[in-house]
N, C-alpha and C positions, 0 to 999 in steps of 0.2 A: 653437843652440836658444835664441832670445832672447826668447821670449814665455812668460809665466806663464798659468795658467788664468784669472786675472782679466783679463789683457790679451786673451786669446782671446775671452772672453765679451764684452768691450767692443767689439772689432772686429767680431764677428758679431752684435752686438745681441741677445744671449740671456743667460740667467742662468748663473752658475757651475754651478748644479745641472744645467743642460742640458748643459754641456760635460762634466761628470763622467759623465753618462749616456751621452753619445756615446763617451767614452773606454771605458767599460765594454762598450759594444756593439761596440767596435773599428771604428767607422765614420769617425772623425776621426783624422788623422795626429798622434800624440802620442808623446813619449819620456819615460820615467821616469828621472829623474836625482836621486840623493840623496833618495829618498823623496818627491819632488814631480814633477809633470808639466810638461814644457816643450814648446814648439811652435816649428817653423821658420816664419817669417813667409811666405816664398815658398810653401811647401807648404800652409799654412793658407788663403792667398788662392786658390791654385789649386783646393783642395778646395771652398771656398765657391762659387767660380765654377762648377765642374762639377756641383755639387749644387744650384745655384740658390738658395743661401742668401743672406740679406741681408748686406751689408757696410756698416758705419757710415761716414759721410762722413769721419771722422777718419782712416780707413785711407788716404785720398788724400793726407794731409799727410805728406810724406816728410822725414826728417832731411836737413839740408844736408851730405851726406857728401862732395860734391865741387862744383866750380864749374859743372858742366854744367847749363844751364837745363832745367827739366822741360817737355817739349813738351805742347801740347794734343793731344787726339785728332784734331782737324781737321788740325793740322800734321803729325801722324804719318801720317794717312790720305792727305794730300796728297803726302807723300813716298813712300808705298807704292803708292798708286793703287787704282782700282776697275776690276775686269775682269768681263766677262760671258761666258757660254757656255763655261765651263771644261770640257774634255773628260775622259772617263775612266769606266769601268764599275765599277772597284773603288776602294777607298780609296787604295791605293798608286799607281794610275794617275792618280787625281785629284791627289794630292800632287805627282806628277811634272809635271803640266801647270801646277800652281800655281807650282812652283819655276821653271819656264820663263818665267813672267810676272814673277817678283820682280825688283825694281830693285836688283840686287846690284852691288857693286864688281867690276871685272874680275878682281881677284885671288882672289875667292871661288869655290871649286869647287862648282858646282851639283849635281853627283852626290853630293858629301859632304853638302850641305844636305838633299837628298832622303833620304839614309840617316839623318841625324840626326832628321828629322821622323818617319820611319817608326819609328825606335827609340823615340821618345817615345810614339807611339800604341800600340806593342806593350806598353809599360810600363803605360799607363793611357790610355784614350780621352780626347781633349780635347773630345769632343762634350758639349755642355751642355744639350741638349734644345732644343725649339722650332726644330728644323731647322738649328741652328748648331753649328759646331765652331771651336775656337781653336787650331789647330796652332802649336807653337812648340818650340824646342829646350829640353831639360831644363836645360841650362846655357847661358844666352845668350852667355857670353863666348867659347864655342868657335868661333863663326863669324867673329869679328873684323870685324864690320860697323862702319861709321864713325858711323852715326846711327840713332836708333830709328825704326822704321817700322811701320805697320799696313797690310796689304794685304787688301782685301775682294774676294773672288771668288765669283761666282754660278755654280753648276754647271749644265751643260746637262741633266744627268739626276741625280736624287737618288741618293745613294750611302750604303750602310750604314757608319757609323762606330762602331757598337756603343754608341749613346747609351743613357743610363739609361731614357729614356722610350720606347725602341724605335723611334723615328721616324728615317727616313733623313735625312741632312744635305743641305741645299740651298745653304748658303752658308758660307764660311770666312773667318775673320779670322786672318791669319797675322801673328804678332808677332815682330819681330826687333829686338834692341837690343844696344848694346855693353857694357852693364853690368846687373847684377841689379837695381840701384836703378831704372833706367829701365824695365826689364821689369815690375817690380812696379807702378810708377806707371801704365803703360799698361794692364796687366791689371786693376788696380783700377778705373780710370776706365771701361774698356770694360764691365766687369761692371755698373757702375752705369748706364751709358748704355743697356744692353740691357734695363733694366727700365723704360725710358721708352716709353710707348705710341706716341707719335708717331714716334719713331725706329724702333721695331719695325715699325710699319705700312709705312714706306718700304722697309724691307728685305724684308718679305713680298711687297710689290708689285714688287720689283726695279725701283725707281724710277731715274730718271736720276741722274747724278753730282751735278748741282747741287742737286737735291731732297734727296739723301742728305746732302750737306754742310750744307745749311740745317737739316735735322732734327737732325743731330749737334751743330751749334753750339748749338741751343736746349737740347738735353739737357745739354751741358756748362755752359751758363749756370745750369741748375738745380743742378748739382753744386757750382759755385762759390758759389751763394747759400746752400746748406746748410752748406758748410764754413765760410764767413765768419761 
């Protein structure tokens, strides 16, 4: 639990008073420790993403905890790929077909990955509204993947993922990474990119791969400009 109320307010671009109100309403994940409230950074960013809350650009600046370079979203999406016409009539069936398309090392058990993604959805839906869900393992380290990837899948038929806005999901961004640090990095940047009108338009139109990558690159340029 490494964040204070002040830290949480800064990351979410709201006042401390708002944070305390959310705590009282029990809508934000917080923990009381020694008469003060603390937040888990991963849980807070996931909560902000799923509730469509703003995330300050500084959330994208990760501490240099290891020597692994932080990939761009374009690099991660290039590694994971873009796929169309994913089959399935239920959430679990869709996740099964998504897993079948994931670019995983041969040593990774796909059935296990499927179960891990379902377990995460059973805990709390990763649907964030606007027809999008971001399925991922609750603990990224469990899968032992070698590099961080983002896989974009467009569904053949909209499927109910129990989104807060009640709308069925039409596209999935599946995040896989070898470390929590890289997971948070990609999740934070994706949350910001999904607020870009141009990028969202290409997704809603299910544009071709080249168009999607061009729009995503432009969205990332805006992220870098705001952080610098």
